[in-house]
C-alpha angles and dihedrals in degrees: 000000000000113000111258096022098069130066095273103046126118091255091054090053089050089053096245133092122211089253092052092049094051092042092051093050091055098044109082131156113236119223117235105251121229089210130101138183113272118195122193140145116258132177112271088228092058092045092052091047090051092048090049089051093051092046095047093050095047094111095029126101087243091059113152140168124242088249092052092047093052093045093053092046092049093048092048092053093045090050090050093052092046090052091051098043104021126242114332119234119248113266116250092212139015119276118258108253114249096010132111114235112238 
C-alpha cells in the first residue's frame, strides 16, 4: 500500500487522509451577499471613462472593479445628499421602474 493512503501512513497519524485534505479545502460555505443587480441608464461617455479608469489601474495599488467604482460613487453622492437634506424616510412602496419620483 502507498504510504499515506493506508492505515499506517503519516496522513493517517495526523487524522486526515489526502482525500480529506483536498475535499476540506474545496468545500466552503458561501456567505449570503447583501448585494443585488442594479440596472440603470448612464451616459456612454461616463461609462467609457469609468472603463478606462478600471483598465488603467489594473496593476496599480488603487486597482478597482467597475462595480466597486460605481458603488463607491453612488454611496458618496447619497451621503452628500443626506448631509444636505438630512436622513431620508423609508419608502412605503417600491419605486416605479423607469419613472422619476415627483
